[in-house]
N, C-alpha and C positions, 0 to 999 in steps of 0.2 A: 520499463516505463514507469514514470512517476505516477502517484495516485491522481485521481481526477481533481481538477482545480476549478475554483471560481476566482477569476482575476478581478481585483478591485483596487486600482491605484488612484492616489489623489493626495491632496494636501489638506490639512486641517488646522485651522487657527486656534489659538489658545481659548477663545470664547466657546469653542465647541466642546471643551472638556466637561462642561456641566450638562450638556444636552444628550439625551439618549439617542442611539441610532434608531431610525424610524422602523426598521423591520424586526427589531428585537421583540421577543415574546416575553410574557411575564416570567416564565421559568423555562429551563431546559429539560425537555422530556428525555428520560433515560431510554425510552423505548421508541424514540422517533425513527420511523422509516426502516425498521429492521427488515433485512432481506429474507424472504421465506424460502423453504426448501423447494416449493413450486417454481419460484423465480429462477433459482439456480438450475433446475431441470429445464426450464424454458430456454435458458441461455445455451445449454448443451444441445438442445434440439435445434436451435437456430444455427449453431456452428455446424452440426451434422447436415442440415439442409443446404448450407452453402458449399460444403465440401463434396457431397456425394459419397459414394462408397469409399471407405478407407479406415485406417487405424491412426488415432491421435495419441501420442505419448507426451506427457508433460511432467516436469519435475518441479517440486516446490523449492522454497528457500532452504538453505543449509543452516544448521544450528551454529550461531556465532561462537567462536572459540577465544577471541581476544577479550579478556576481562568480562566475559559473559554479558555483553550489552543486550538490550531488549531484542527479541526476535520479531521480524515483520515478514509476513508472507509475501511472495512475489505477486504483483497485482493480477496478472493473467491467470495464475493458478487459483488465487482467491476468487476471481470472477467466475470461474467454472465450477468450483467445488465448495467454497465457503469454509474450507478446512484451514485451521490456523496453527497447526503444529508443524515442526520442522521435519526435514528429511523424508518427505512423502513423495509419492508419484501418482499419476492418474492416467488411466488408459480408457479411451472411448472407441468403440467399434461402431461405425456407421455402415448400414447395409440395407438396401431396399427402402430407404426413407425412415428407417428406425435406428435408434442408437441404444447401446448398452454401455454402461460405464462402471469402472472398478477403481476404487481408491486403494493404494498400497501405502501402508504405514510402517514405521520403524518398529521392530519387535521390542517390547519392553525389556529392560534389564535393570538389575539392582543398582549398578553404579550410576547410570544415568538418572535413575529415580532419586538417588541420594543428593545429586547436585541440582536437578531441575524439576523434581517432583514426578509423580506417576504420569505415564503416557497413556493415551487411549489404546485399547486393544482392537484387533480386527473384528472381534465379536460385538464391540460397542459402537463401531462407526456407523452402521446402517441407521440406527435410531437418530443420531445427531446430524447426519448428512443426506440420508436418503440413498446412499450409494452402497453397493456391495463392497466388501473389503477383503484384502489379503495382506500379507506381510511383504516388505520390499525385497526380501531375499528370494521370493517367488516370481519376481517380475521378469527376469530374463527368459525363463522357461515358458511363462504365460505368453509373452510377445512372440517367441519363436513359434509357438503353436498357432497363433493367429496368422503369422506371415505365411504359414504353409498353405493358406487358402488363396494366396496370390493377391491380397489386397494391398493398395499403395500405403506407404507409411508417411505420416506427418508428425512433426515435432513442434513443441512450443518452446522457443528459446528461453533459457533460464539464466541468462546473463543479467546482472543487476545494474547495468549502466548503458547509456547510449553512446559512449565514446568509441574511439577508433579501435580499442583493444578487443571489442566484441568479435572481430573477425577471426582471431586465433586463440580465444580463451577456451581452455579445456574444462568446461563446466560438466557436472554429472550428466546433463542431457546430451551434450556433444560426445562425451566419452561413450555413453550408451549407444548413440547412433553409430559411432565408429565400430563398436563391437558387433552390432547387428550387420553393418555393411561388410565387414571383413569376411563374414561367412556367406555373403550374397553379393558378389561383385557388381551385378547389374542393378542392384536396388538403389533407388534414389530416395533421399529423405528430404522433404520440403518443410520449411518452417511456415507456420500459419499465424505468426504474431500480428502481421498486418491485418488479417481478417478479423482476429479477435479485437484489435484496436478499433476497427470499424464498428463492431458490435457494441463495444464499451462506450462509443461516442453517443449512442442513443440512451438517454437516462430514463429509467422507470420512475414512477411516482415515489417509490420507496427511496431510490437513490437521490432524487431531488430533495426529499425530506432530510436525508443524512447530510447532504451538502449544505442545506440551509442551517442545520444545527451546527455544523462546523463553522459556518460564517458567523452565526450568532455568538458562539463561544469565543471565537477569535476577536470579534468586535468588542466584547466585554473586556477581554484582556487588554485591548488597545485603550479602552476608556480608563481602566485601572492604571495603566502606565501614564496616561495624560494627567491624571490626578496626582500622581507621585512625582512627576518631573519637576525639578527645581534646580537652581544653581548649586553645584557641588555634588549632585548625584552622579554615580558612576554608571557607565553603560551596562556593566554586569548587573547592577542593582535593578535597572529597568527591565532587563531580561528576566531576572528572578521574579519581579512583580508580575510580569505577563505570564510566565510559565506556571507560577503558583495559582494564578486566577483560572487559567483554562484547565489545569489539573483538578482544581476544586469543582469545576463545572462538569467534569466527567470525560474530558478529552484524554486520549491515550498518550500523546507525546507531541512534540513540535511537528508540524507538517514538513518542515525542512529546517536547516540550520538557521537560527535566528540572526537577523541582520539588524544591528542597532548601532548607529554612528552619530556622534555629536560633533559639532563644529565642522572642521575640514573632513572628518571621517564620514560625514553624511553624503559626501560626493562620490564615495567609493561604492560601486554598485553592489558588490557582495562582501562588504566589510563585516567580519565576524564581531559580535559583541565583545568589547574589550574592557579595560579598566580605566579608560580616560574619564575624567570628571567633566561634566557639562558646565559651561560658563555662562554668565549673564550676557545677553545679547546674541547668543547663538541659537541654532535650531538643532533638533534631534530627529533623525529619520529612523523609523521602525518598520521593517519588512518582516513581519512575524505572523504566523498563523498556526492554528491547532489542527491536529490529526484526530479525527473522530470516526471510529468504526470503519476505517478503510478510505475515508475521504478527507480532503483538506481544503480550506480556503486559501487565498493568497492576497493579503491586505497590506498595503503600504501607506503610512501616514507620516507627515512631517509637521512638527509642532515647535513653537518657540520655547525656550527654556524658562523665560520669565513669566510670572503670572499675568 
């Protein structure tokens, strides 16, 4: 599932370039709306109360291997744990209205540290997450022991897209579920992503604050682009202006692939920013927003090329 979005579509005339967006604050606070450990715990409690007795197993995102692009945690996993390192897993046991949760992290090794820096240890996890922790190589035996109590098993799907291929993708979560079921032919594993999506739809004050910050940063990036647009500017230059602005303001990355089209390209819904030069008499469409601490805006504006 994609990060939470605030949708804001519309057109903007050239005269708007000099005007501030009304909801912008004087500055962007780096601490705006941070999610507390207590809020993460409340989310887990809410999931446990909806499920009743059972075991929930979730896998986080894998470490990217192609040219080492930035790692982004899977939204449902981040929602429940707040943990932002790769190759982790999470187990929650709900029983009698109470829940206990354990985070499983990859065991540190020297080669990984050489490329990606030091990883957290199981000993350091409780302080930063409020969760007890073990290493991922202990996960199979841990879950086997829990299943001996006869509790139902739930999983959080760890596929990173909503397209048709989710049905047969062998993600770490699906492979783990198959291994567990192979030894227990009568065991059903139910996914709870839909339930987590329902919980995520209700935003806390902290989440709303993060969304507002993402919107504010994105809006400033649009304003910077509006000031820069002129005949002869390339679509890729506009993209560079916008992304530099929101990175300067503390955003982590684009919220999604930037869509910037001039002239006829502005009519293509998901046109990737290219190298075409904008010409006098044309318009430029910009569907660009920033990703800030797990949340993104979604803003589209169309402006004329000429001053």
